[in-house]
N, CA, C and O atoms as a MOPAC input file, in Angstrom:
PM7 MOZYME 1SCF
protein

 N     92.40300 1   -82.76900 1   -25.26500 1
 C     93.60100 1   -82.97600 1   -26.06500 1
 C     94.63100 1   -83.74200 1   -25.23300 1
 O     95.01700 1   -83.30100 1   -24.15100 1
 N     95.07000 1   -84.88200 1   -25.74400 1
 C     95.96000 1   -85.73400 1   -24.97200 1
 C     97.36100 1   -85.15900 1   -24.81800 1
 O     97.88300 1   -85.12800 1   -23.70300 1
 N     97.97800 1   -84.70700 1   -25.88600 1
 C     99.31300 1   -84.12000 1   -25.77800 1
 C     99.34300 1   -82.82300 1   -26.57700 1
 O     98.48600 1   -82.56700 1   -27.42300 1
 N    100.34200 1   -82.02400 1   -26.28700 1
 C    100.47300 1   -80.76000 1   -27.01500 1
 C    100.60600 1   -81.06700 1   -28.50700 1
 O    101.46500 1   -81.84200 1   -28.92900 1
 N     99.74700 1   -80.44700 1   -29.27500 1
 C     99.74000 1   -80.72500 1   -30.69700 1
 C    100.52900 1   -79.67100 1   -31.46400 1
 O    100.44800 1   -78.47100 1   -31.19700 1
 N    101.28400 1   -80.16600 1   -32.41300 1
 C    101.99100 1   -79.28800 1   -33.34000 1
 C    101.69500 1   -79.85300 1   -34.71400 1
 O    102.27200 1   -80.86100 1   -35.12200 1
 N    100.79200 1   -79.19600 1   -35.42400 1
 C    100.33100 1   -79.76400 1   -36.68500 1
 C    100.07100 1   -78.67200 1   -37.70800 1
 O     99.64700 1   -77.56700 1   -37.37200 1
 N    100.33700 1   -79.00900 1   -38.96400 1
 C    100.06000 1   -78.08900 1   -40.06200 1
 C     99.20800 1   -78.82700 1   -41.08800 1
 O     99.62200 1   -79.83800 1   -41.65400 1
 N     98.01000 1   -78.29800 1   -41.31300 1
 C     97.13500 1   -78.81900 1   -42.37100 1
 C     97.38300 1   -77.94800 1   -43.58600 1
 O     97.26500 1   -76.72500 1   -43.51500 1
 N     97.72700 1   -78.57600 1   -44.70300 1
 C     98.08900 1   -77.79700 1   -45.88900 1
 C     97.74500 1   -78.57700 1   -47.14400 1
 O     97.25700 1   -79.70500 1   -47.07200 1
 N     97.99900 1   -77.97400 1   -48.28400 1
 C     97.88700 1   -78.65500 1   -49.57300 1
 C     99.27300 1   -78.70200 1   -50.19600 1
 O     99.91000 1   -77.66600 1   -50.38300 1
 N     99.73800 1   -79.89500 1   -50.51700 1
 C    101.07800 1   -80.04400 1   -51.09200 1
 C    101.20200 1   -79.34600 1   -52.44000 1
 O    102.28000 1   -78.87700 1   -52.80400 1
 N    100.08900 1   -79.27800 1   -53.18500 1
 C    100.17200 1   -78.65700 1   -54.51900 1
 C     99.78200 1   -77.18400 1   -54.50400 1
 O     99.53500 1   -76.59700 1   -55.55800 1
 N     99.72400 1   -76.58400 1   -53.32400 1
 C     99.38500 1   -75.16200 1   -53.21300 1
 C    100.68700 1   -74.36700 1   -53.03900 1
 O    101.39500 1   -74.51800 1   -52.04300 1
 N    100.97600 1   -73.53500 1   -54.01200 1
 C    102.21000 1   -72.74200 1   -53.97000 1
 C    102.31200 1   -71.86600 1   -52.73700 1
 O    103.38800 1   -71.73100 1   -52.15500 1
 N    101.18900 1   -71.26600 1   -52.33300 1
 C    101.20100 1   -70.38900 1   -51.15800 1
 C    101.52600 1   -71.18200 1   -49.89600 1
 O    102.32600 1   -70.74100 1   -49.07200 1
 N    100.90200 1   -72.35900 1   -49.74400 1
 C    101.18600 1   -73.20500 1   -48.57000 1
 C    102.67200 1   -73.56900 1   -48.53300 1
 O    103.31200 1   -73.49300 1   -47.48400 1
 N    103.21500 1   -73.96700 1   -49.69400 1
 C    104.61800 1   -74.37600 1   -49.74800 1
 C    105.54900 1   -73.20700 1   -49.42000 1
 O    106.56100 1   -73.37800 1   -48.73900 1
 N    105.19700 1   -72.03200 1   -49.90800 1
 C    105.98700 1   -70.83100 1   -49.64200 1
 C    106.01700 1   -70.54900 1   -48.13100 1
 O    107.06200 1   -70.21100 1   -47.57600 1
 N    104.86500 1   -70.69300 1   -47.48300 1
 C    104.77300 1   -70.45700 1   -46.03900 1
 C    105.59300 1   -71.49500 1   -45.28100 1
 O    106.32100 1   -71.14900 1   -44.35100 1
 N    105.48200 1   -72.76500 1   -45.67000 1
 C    106.26600 1   -73.81600 1   -45.00600 1
 C    107.76400 1   -73.55500 1   -45.17900 1
 O    108.54400 1   -73.75100 1   -44.24700 1
 N    108.16100 1   -73.11400 1   -46.37500 1
 C    109.56900 1   -72.78500 1   -46.62300 1
 C    110.02400 1   -71.64300 1   -45.72200 1
 O    111.13900 1   -71.64700 1   -45.20100 1
 N    109.14000 1   -70.66800 1   -45.55000 1
 C    109.43600 1   -69.50600 1   -44.71700 1
 C    109.69700 1   -69.92000 1   -43.26100 1
 O    110.54500 1   -69.33600 1   -42.58600 1
 N    108.96600 1   -70.92400 1   -42.79000 1
 C    109.15100 1   -71.40600 1   -41.41400 1
 C    110.47400 1   -72.15200 1   -41.26100 1
 O    111.03900 1   -72.22200 1   -40.17000 1
 N    110.95400 1   -72.70200 1   -42.36400 1
 C    112.23200 1   -73.40100 1   -42.35900 1
 C    112.28500 1   -74.53000 1   -41.34800 1
 O    111.35400 1   -75.32700 1   -41.23500 1
 N    113.39400 1   -74.58700 1   -40.61000 1
 C    113.63300 1   -75.67800 1   -39.66100 1
 C    112.58100 1   -75.72700 1   -38.55500 1
 O    112.29100 1   -76.79600 1   -38.01800 1
 N    112.01200 1   -74.57500 1   -38.21700 1
 C    110.99200 1   -74.52900 1   -37.16100 1
 C    109.80700 1   -75.44000 1   -37.47700 1
 O    109.17400 1   -75.98400 1   -36.57200 1
 N    109.51200 1   -75.60400 1   -38.76700 1
 C    108.35800 1   -76.40900 1   -39.18100 1
 C    108.62500 1   -77.90800 1   -39.07400 1
 O    107.69700 1   -78.71400 1   -39.13900 1
 N    109.89500 1   -78.27800 1   -38.91000 1
 C    110.24800 1   -79.69900 1   -38.88100 1
 C    109.63700 1   -80.45100 1   -37.69300 1
 O    109.39700 1   -81.65500 1   -37.78100 1
 N    109.38800 1   -79.75100 1   -36.59200 1
 C    108.80800 1   -80.41200 1   -35.41600 1
 C    107.29100 1   -80.56900 1   -35.53500 1
 O    106.66300 1   -81.20100 1   -34.68400 1
 N    106.70700 1   -80.00200 1   -36.57800 1
 C    105.26500 1   -80.07400 1   -36.78900 1
 C    104.91300 1   -81.27400 1   -37.66200 1
 O    105.60200 1   -81.56800 1   -38.63900 1
 N    103.83900 1   -81.95700 1   -37.30000 1
 C    103.30700 1   -83.01300 1   -38.15400 1
 C    102.57600 1   -82.30500 1   -39.28600 1
 O    101.82100 1   -81.36300 1   -39.04400 1
 N    102.79600 1   -82.74900 1   -40.51300 1
 C    102.13800 1   -82.11000 1   -41.64900 1
 C    101.12000 1   -83.06300 1   -42.25800 1
 O    101.38000 1   -84.25700 1   -42.40700 1
 N     99.97100 1   -82.52500 1   -42.60500 1
 C     98.93200 1   -83.33500 1   -43.23500 1
 C     98.46800 1   -82.65600 1   -44.50500 1
 O     97.90600 1   -81.56100 1   -44.47500 1
 N     98.71200 1   -83.32900 1   -45.63100 1
 C     98.22700 1   -82.84000 1   -46.91600 1
 C     96.74500 1   -83.21500 1   -46.98400 1
 O     96.39700 1   -84.39000 1   -47.10100 1
 N     95.88800 1   -82.21100 1   -46.91000 1
 C     94.45000 1   -82.46600 1   -46.78400 1
 C     93.82200 1   -83.02100 1   -48.06000 1
 O     92.66900 1   -83.45300 1   -48.04800 1
 N     94.57300 1   -83.01200 1   -49.15700 1
 C     94.03400 1   -83.60200 1   -50.39000 1
 C     94.22200 1   -85.12000 1   -50.36300 1
 O     93.32300 1   -85.86700 1   -50.74900 1
 N     95.37400 1   -85.56700 1   -49.91400 1
 C     95.66700 1   -87.00300 1   -49.91800 1
 C     95.25200 1   -87.67700 1   -48.60600 1
 O     95.02500 1   -88.88600 1   -48.57100 1
 N     95.15600 1   -86.90400 1   -47.54800 1
 C     94.77600 1   -87.44600 1   -46.24400 1
 C     93.63800 1   -86.58600 1   -45.69600 1
 O     93.86600 1   -85.56800 1   -45.04200 1
 N     92.41700 1   -87.01500 1   -45.97600 1
 C     91.23700 1   -86.21500 1   -45.61700 1
 C     91.19300 1   -85.85700 1   -44.13500 1
 O     91.64500 1   -86.61700 1   -43.28000 1
 N     90.64200 1   -84.69200 1   -43.85800 1
 C     90.43900 1   -84.25100 1   -42.48000 1
 C     89.33500 1   -85.11700 1   -41.87900 1
 O     88.30900 1   -85.36100 1   -42.51300 1
 N     89.55500 1   -85.57200 1   -40.66500 1
 C     88.51400 1   -86.35300 1   -39.99600 1
 C     87.59200 1   -85.39400 1   -39.23800 1
 O     87.94600 1   -84.24500 1   -38.97400 1
 N     86.41100 1   -85.89200 1   -38.89700 1
 C     85.46700 1   -85.08900 1   -38.11700 1
 C     86.09900 1   -84.68000 1   -36.78800 1
 O     85.93000 1   -83.54600 1   -36.34000 1
 N     86.82800 1   -85.60700 1   -36.15700 1
 C     87.49500 1   -85.29700 1   -34.87800 1
 C     88.52400 1   -84.18800 1   -35.04300 1
 O     88.61300 1   -83.29000 1   -34.20500 1
 N     89.30200 1   -84.24900 1   -36.12100 1
 C     90.30300 1   -83.20000 1   -36.36900 1
 C     89.62500 1   -81.85200 1   -36.56200 1
 O     90.06900 1   -80.84000 1   -36.01900 1
 N     88.56000 1   -81.84200 1   -37.32900 1
 C     87.85200 1   -80.58300 1   -37.59300 1
 C     87.23700 1   -80.03800 1   -36.30400 1
 O     87.28100 1   -78.83400 1   -36.05200 1
 N     86.66500 1   -80.92400 1   -35.48900 1
 C     86.07500 1   -80.49000 1   -34.21900 1
 C     87.14000 1   -79.91800 1   -33.29000 1
 O     86.88500 1   -78.95800 1   -32.56200 1
 N     88.33200 1   -80.50600 1   -33.31500 1
 C     89.46000 1   -80.01700 1   -32.50500 1
 C     89.86200 1   -78.61700 1   -32.98000 1
 O     90.11100 1   -77.72700 1   -32.16600 1
 N     89.92300 1   -78.43100 1   -34.30600 1
 C     90.25500 1   -77.11600 1   -34.86700 1
 C     89.20300 1   -76.09200 1   -34.45100 1
 O     89.53300 1   -74.95800 1   -34.10600 1
 N     87.93600 1   -76.50000 1   -34.48700 1
 C     86.84000 1   -75.60100 1   -34.13800 1
 C     86.94500 1   -75.14800 1   -32.68600 1
 O     86.67700 1   -73.99000 1   -32.36500 1
 N     87.34300 1   -76.08200 1   -31.80200 1
 C     87.50400 1   -75.73200 1   -30.38200 1
 C     88.49300 1   -74.58600 1   -30.23400 1
 O     88.27700 1   -73.66700 1   -29.44300 1
 N     89.57800 1   -74.64500 1   -30.99800 1
 C     90.60900 1   -73.60600 1   -30.92800 1
 C     90.19900 1   -72.34100 1   -31.66600 1
 O     90.52600 1   -71.23500 1   -31.23600 1
 N     89.48300 1   -72.49900 1   -32.77800 1
 C     89.13200 1   -71.35100 1   -33.62300 1
 C     87.87000 1   -70.63600 1   -33.15600 1
 O     87.67700 1   -69.45400 1   -33.44000 1
 N     87.01000 1   -71.36000 1   -32.43600 1
 C     85.77900 1   -70.74800 1   -31.95600 1
 C     84.56200 1   -71.01200 1   -32.83300 1
 O     83.42800 1   -70.95600 1   -32.35900 1
 N     84.79900 1   -71.30100 1   -34.12100 1
 C     83.67000 1   -71.59200 1   -35.00900 1
 C     84.17000 1   -72.32500 1   -36.24400 1
 O     85.35100 1   -72.26500 1   -36.58800 1
 N     83.25100 1   -73.01600 1   -36.90000 1
 C     83.59800 1   -73.64900 1   -38.18100 1
 C     83.72800 1   -72.58400 1   -39.25600 1
 O     84.51700 1   -72.72000 1   -40.19200 1
 N     82.94300 1   -71.52000 1   -39.11100 1
 C     82.99500 1   -70.44400 1   -40.10400 1
 C     84.40400 1   -69.86100 1   -40.20400 1
 O     84.85500 1   -69.51300 1   -41.29500 1
 N     85.09600 1   -69.75300 1   -39.07600 1
 C     86.46100 1   -69.21200 1   -39.06300 1
 C     87.41600 1   -70.08100 1   -39.88800 1
 O     88.44100 1   -69.59800 1   -40.37000 1
 N     87.07800 1   -71.35300 1   -40.04700 1
 C     87.92400 1   -72.29200 1   -40.78500 1
 C     87.52200 1   -72.42000 1   -42.25200 1
 O     88.19300 1   -73.09900 1   -43.02900 1
 N     86.43000 1   -71.76700 1   -42.62300 1
 C     85.83700 1   -71.94900 1   -43.94000 1
 C     86.40600 1   -70.95900 1   -44.95600 1
 O     86.49200 1   -69.75900 1   -44.69200 1
 N     86.79000 1   -71.47600 1   -46.11000 1
 C     87.33900 1   -70.61500 1   -47.16400 1
 C     86.26000 1   -70.22300 1   -48.17000 1
 O     85.65700 1   -71.07200 1   -48.82500 1
 N     86.03900 1   -68.93200 1   -48.27200 1
 C     85.08900 1   -68.43200 1   -49.27000 1
 C     85.76700 1   -68.24900 1   -50.63000 1
 O     85.12200 1   -67.86500 1   -51.60600 1
 N     87.06800 1   -68.52500 1   -50.68500 1
 C     87.79800 1   -68.41200 1   -51.96000 1
 C     87.70500 1   -69.68500 1   -52.79100 1
 O     88.04300 1   -69.68000 1   -53.97500 1
 N     87.25000 1   -70.77400 1   -52.18000 1
 C     87.15100 1   -72.04800 1   -52.90200 1
 C     86.25800 1   -71.87300 1   -54.12900 1
 O     85.21800 1   -71.21900 1   -54.06100 1
 N     86.67200 1   -72.45900 1   -55.24100 1
 C     85.89800 1   -72.33600 1   -56.48800 1
 C     84.47400 1   -72.83200 1   -56.30600 1
 O     83.53500 1   -72.25400 1   -56.85300 1
 N     84.31400 1   -73.89300 1   -55.54400 1
 C     82.98700 1   -74.48200 1   -55.35700 1
 C     82.05600 1   -73.59600 1   -54.53700 1
 O     80.84300 1   -73.80700 1   -54.54000 1
 N     82.60800 1   -72.61000 1   -53.83800 1
 C     81.77900 1   -71.70900 1   -53.02700 1
 C     80.73200 1   -71.02400 1   -53.90700 1
 O     79.55000 1   -70.98300 1   -53.56400 1
 N     81.17600 1   -70.49400 1   -55.03200 1
 C     80.24600 1   -69.84500 1   -55.96400 1
 C     79.50500 1   -70.88400 1   -56.81200 1
 O     78.30600 1   -70.76500 1   -57.06600 1
 N     80.26000 1   -71.91600 1   -57.24600 1
 C     79.66900 1   -72.97700 1   -58.06800 1
 C     78.41600 1   -73.55500 1   -57.42000 1
 O     77.41200 1   -73.78400 1   -58.09500 1
 N     78.47400 1   -73.79100 1   -56.11400 1
 C     77.35100 1   -74.38000 1   -55.38900 1
 C     76.33500 1   -73.33700 1   -54.93000 1
 O     75.33300 1   -73.66800 1   -54.29600 1
 N     76.60600 1   -72.07200 1   -55.26000 1
 C     75.68300 1   -70.99600 1   -54.89500 1
 C     75.68700 1   -70.67800 1   -53.40700 1
 O     74.73500 1   -70.09300 1   -52.89000 1
 N     76.76700 1   -71.06500 1   -52.71600 1
 C     76.82600 1   -70.84700 1   -51.26000 1
 C     76.98200 1   -69.36800 1   -50.92400 1
 O     76.63500 1   -68.93200 1   -49.82700 1
 N     77.51100 1   -68.59600 1   -51.88600 1
 C     77.70600 1   -67.16100 1   -51.65800 1
 C     76.38600 1   -66.41900 1   -51.47700 1
 O     76.36600 1   -65.29900 1   -50.96500 1
 N     75.27700 1   -67.04100 1   -51.89700 1
 C     73.98500 1   -66.36800 1   -51.73600 1
 C     73.14700 1   -67.00500 1   -50.62000 1
 O     71.94100 1   -66.77800 1   -50.52700 1
 N     73.80900 1   -67.80300 1   -49.78000 1
 C     73.09600 1   -68.47300 1   -48.68100 1
 C     73.68600 1   -68.06500 1   -47.33700 1
 O     74.85900 1   -67.70700 1   -47.23300 1
 N     72.84100 1   -68.12900 1   -46.31000 1
 C     73.31300 1   -67.97800 1   -44.93200 1
 C     73.60300 1   -69.39100 1   -44.43800 1
 O     72.68100 1   -70.19200 1   -44.28900 1
 N     74.85600 1   -69.70300 1   -44.18500 1
 C     75.20200 1   -71.05400 1   -43.74100 1
 C     75.22600 1   -71.14400 1   -42.21900 1
 O     75.64900 1   -70.21100 1   -41.53700 1
 N     74.76900 1   -72.27300 1   -41.70100 1
 C     74.82200 1   -72.51900 1   -40.25500 1
 C     76.18100 1   -73.12500 1   -39.92000 1
 O     76.90700 1   -73.54900 1   -40.81900 1
 N     76.52500 1   -73.16800 1   -38.66000 1
 C     77.78100 1   -73.78600 1   -38.22800 1
 C     77.85100 1   -75.24400 1   -38.70700 1
 O     78.89600 1   -75.69700 1   -39.17300 1
 N     76.73600 1   -75.97100 1   -38.59100 1
 C     76.73200 1   -77.37500 1   -39.01900 1
 C     76.93500 1   -77.49800 1   -40.52600 1
 O     77.54500 1   -78.46000 1   -40.99200 1
 N     76.42900 1   -76.53200 1   -41.28800 1
 C     76.64000 1   -76.55800 1   -42.74000 1
 C     78.10400 1   -76.27200 1   -43.08000 1
 O     78.67900 1   -76.92100 1   -43.95300 1
 N     78.70500 1   -75.29700 1   -42.38500 1
 C     80.14100 1   -75.03600 1   -42.60300 1
 C     80.92800 1   -76.31400 1   -42.34400 1
 O     81.80900 1   -76.67900 1   -43.12200 1
 N     80.60300 1   -76.99300 1   -41.24100 1
 C     81.29300 1   -78.23100 1   -40.85300 1
 C     81.13300 1   -79.27900 1   -41.95300 1
 O     82.11000 1   -79.90600 1   -42.36300 1
 N     79.91000 1   -79.46600 1   -42.42700 1
 C     79.61000 1   -80.46900 1   -43.44800 1
 C     80.40500 1   -80.17500 1   -44.73300 1
 O     81.02700 1   -81.07200 1   -45.30200 1
 N     80.37900 1   -78.91700 1   -45.17900 1
 C     81.07600 1   -78.57700 1   -46.42500 1
 C     82.58500 1   -78.78400 1   -46.30400 1
 O     83.21800 1   -79.26200 1   -47.24400 1
 N     83.16000 1   -78.43300 1   -45.16900 1
 C     84.60800 1   -78.62200 1   -44.99200 1
 C     84.94300 1   -80.11500 1   -45.01700 1
 O     85.94000 1   -80.52000 1   -45.61400 1
 N     84.11200 1   -80.92900 1   -44.36900 1
 C     84.37200 1   -82.37200 1   -44.35500 1
 C     84.14600 1   -83.00700 1   -45.73300 1
 O     84.83500 1   -83.95800 1   -46.10200 1
 N     83.17900 1   -82.47700 1   -46.48700 1
 C     82.86900 1   -83.02600 1   -47.81600 1
 C     83.90200 1   -82.64400 1   -48.86600 1
 O     84.18000 1   -83.41900 1   -49.78100 1
 N     84.46800 1   -81.45700 1   -48.73700 1
 C     85.30800 1   -80.91500 1   -49.80500 1
 C     86.50900 1   -80.19900 1   -49.18600 1
 O     86.36200 1   -79.12700 1   -48.59800 1
 N     87.69800 1   -80.79400 1   -49.31900 1
 C     88.90100 1   -80.25600 1   -48.67700 1
 C     89.18900 1   -78.80200 1   -49.04500 1
 O     89.79500 1   -78.08100 1   -48.25200 1
 N     88.76900 1   -78.35600 1   -50.23300 1
 C     89.09200 1   -76.97700 1   -50.63800 1
 C     88.36300 1   -75.93600 1   -49.79200 1
 O     88.70700 1   -74.75400 1   -49.83000 1
 N     87.35000 1   -76.37200 1   -49.02100 1
 C     86.63800 1   -75.42100 1   -48.16900 1
 C     87.38400 1   -75.11000 1   -46.87100 1
 O     86.97200 1   -74.22100 1   -46.12600 1
 N     88.46800 1   -75.82300 1   -46.58900 1
 C     89.25700 1   -75.48900 1   -45.40000 1
 C     90.20500 1   -74.35500 1   -45.76700 1
 O     90.98700 1   -74.46300 1   -46.71200 1
 N     90.12500 1   -73.27100 1   -45.00900 1
 C     91.03700 1   -72.14400 1   -45.22000 1
 C     92.42200 1   -72.64000 1   -44.82800 1
 O     92.58400 1   -73.23600 1   -43.76300 1
 N     93.41100 1   -72.40700 1   -45.66200 1
 C     94.71400 1   -72.98500 1   -45.35200 1
 C     95.86200 1   -72.00800 1   -45.57300 1
 O     95.73500 1   -70.99500 1   -46.26000 1
 N     96.97200 1   -72.35500 1   -44.96700 1
 C     97.16300 1   -73.50000 1   -44.08300 1
 C     96.50800 1   -73.27300 1   -42.71700 1
 O     96.21700 1   -72.14000 1   -42.33300 1
 N     96.28400 1   -74.36800 1   -41.99800 1
 C     95.86500 1   -74.28300 1   -40.59800 1
 C     97.04700 1   -74.80100 1   -39.79400 1
 O     97.49000 1   -75.93700 1   -39.96300 1
 N     97.54500 1   -73.93900 1   -38.91400 1
 C     98.70700 1   -74.29000 1   -38.10400 1
 C     98.26600 1   -74.33800 1   -36.65200 1
 O     97.75300 1   -73.36000 1   -36.10800 1
 N     98.47400 1   -75.49200 1   -36.03600 1
 C     98.13800 1   -75.63600 1   -34.61900 1
 C     99.44100 1   -75.79700 1   -33.85800 1
 O    100.20300 1   -76.73900 1   -34.07400 1
 N     99.67300 1   -74.85500 1   -32.96600 1
 C    100.85800 1   -74.90300 1   -32.12100 1
 C    100.36100 1   -74.95800 1   -30.67700 1
 O    100.08100 1   -73.93300 1   -30.05700 1
 N    100.26100 1   -76.17200 1   -30.16700 1
 C     99.74000 1   -76.44200 1   -28.83100 1
 C     98.31400 1   -75.92200 1   -28.69300 1
 O     97.39800 1   -76.51200 1   -29.26500 1
 N     98.09800 1   -74.83800 1   -27.95300 1
 C     96.72300 1   -74.36100 1   -27.76300 1
 C     96.39300 1   -73.14900 1   -28.63000 1
 O     95.38100 1   -72.48200 1   -28.41700 1
 N     97.25800 1   -72.86700 1   -29.61200 1
 C     97.01200 1   -71.72600 1   -30.50400 1
 C     96.75400 1   -72.23700 1   -31.91300 1
 O     97.33500 1   -73.22900 1   -32.35300 1
 N     95.86400 1   -71.53000 1   -32.60900 1
 C     95.57000 1   -71.90900 1   -33.99300 1
 C     95.74800 1   -70.68800 1   -34.88800 1
 O     95.37000 1   -69.57200 1   -34.52900 1
 N     96.32800 1   -70.92200 1   -36.04800 1
 C     96.55200 1   -69.86400 1   -37.03200 1
 C     95.92900 1   -70.34600 1   -38.33000 1
 O     96.29000 1   -71.40300 1   -38.84900 1
 N     94.98800 1   -69.56400 1   -38.85300 1
 C     94.19100 1   -70.00200 1   -39.99400 1
 C     94.39300 1   -69.07300 1   -41.17700 1
 O     94.18900 1   -67.86300 1   -41.07800 1
 N     94.80000 1   -69.66000 1   -42.30600 1
 C     94.90200 1   -68.88600 1   -43.53400 1
 C     96.29100 1   -68.35300 1   -43.80400 1
 O     97.23700 1   -68.61600 1   -43.06100 1
 N     96.39400 1   -67.59600 1   -44.88800 1
 C     97.71000 1   -67.15800 1   -45.35500 1
 C     97.90700 1   -65.64600 1   -45.32400 1
 O     98.79600 1   -65.12200 1   -45.99500 1
 N     97.08500 1   -64.94400 1   -44.55200 1
 C     97.28700 1   -63.48800 1   -44.43900 1
 C     98.65900 1   -63.25100 1   -43.80400 1
 O     99.03200 1   -63.94700 1   -42.86000 1
 N     99.40600 1   -62.27700 1   -44.31600 1
 C    100.75500 1   -62.01700 1   -43.79200 1
 C    100.80400 1   -61.89100 1   -42.26000 1
 O    101.73300 1   -62.39200 1   -41.62700 1
 N     99.81100 1   -61.22600 1   -41.67300 1
 C     99.75100 1   -61.05900 1   -40.21400 1
 C     99.63300 1   -62.41400 1   -39.50400 1
 O    100.27500 1   -62.65000 1   -38.48000 1
 N     98.80000 1   -63.29700 1   -40.06700 1
 C     98.57700 1   -64.62900 1   -39.49800 1
 C     99.85400 1   -65.45500 1   -39.58900 1
 O    100.24300 1   -66.12100 1   -38.62900 1
 N    100.50000 1   -65.40900 1   -40.74400 1
 C    101.73900 1   -66.16900 1   -40.95500 1
 C    102.81800 1   -65.67200 1   -40.00600 1
 O    103.54100 1   -66.47200 1   -39.41300 1
 N    102.93100 1   -64.36100 1   -39.86000 1
 C    103.93800 1   -63.78500 1   -38.95500 1
 C    103.66600 1   -64.21100 1   -37.51200 1
 O    104.59900 1   -64.53700 1   -36.77900 1
 N    102.39300 1   -64.21000 1   -37.09600 1
 C    102.04200 1   -64.62000 1   -35.74100 1
 C    102.35800 1   -66.09400 1   -35.52100 1
 O    102.85600 1   -66.47000 1   -34.46000 1
 N    102.07100 1   -66.93000 1   -36.51900 1
 C    102.36300 1   -68.35900 1   -36.42100 1
 C    103.86000 1   -68.58000 1   -36.29300 1
 O    104.31900 1   -69.37800 1   -35.47600 1
 N    104.60700 1   -67.86100 1   -37.11100 1
 C    106.06100 1   -67.99400 1   -37.12000 1
 C    106.65600 1   -67.59500 1   -35.76700 1
 O    107.56000 1   -68.25900 1   -35.25900 1
 N    106.14200 1   -66.51200 1   -35.19100 1
 C    106.70700 1   -66.05800 1   -33.92200 1
 C    106.26600 1   -66.96100 1   -32.75700 1
 O    106.87400 1   -66.93100 1   -31.68800 1
 N    105.21900 1   -67.75600 1   -32.96200 1
 C    104.77600 1   -68.67500 1   -31.89300 1
 C    105.62300 1   -69.94800 1   -31.85400 1
 O    105.56900 1   -70.70700 1   -30.88700 1
 N    106.40600 1   -70.17600 1   -32.91500 1
 C    107.14100 1   -71.44700 1   -33.02900 1
 C    108.36000 1   -71.49000 1   -32.14100 1
 O    109.07800 1   -72.49000 1   -32.12600 1

């Protein structure tokens, strides 16, 4: 990693993501924001997230509508498959993903949001 990263991957049309960003208030202003629907995640970005998260599975959302639609709920997915699905379909990224230097916060669980907020 070349410089300390401060980035938030989110969906602009997701009410929960917007609520979380609002909650961070001014603290979020120093973070680069990427709407993953309009600006697709690159393989390099996903690999960087994986380095911090420990696995692609940790970044994968089982709440995505396509998870059941594609029958993935009845399959054992490999790390490479998790990676492929996240890159193919933005809704498979658990969000928001907040990267604050060497820490990563994934998803919208209250505990995760509180930890992200206190790291800012």
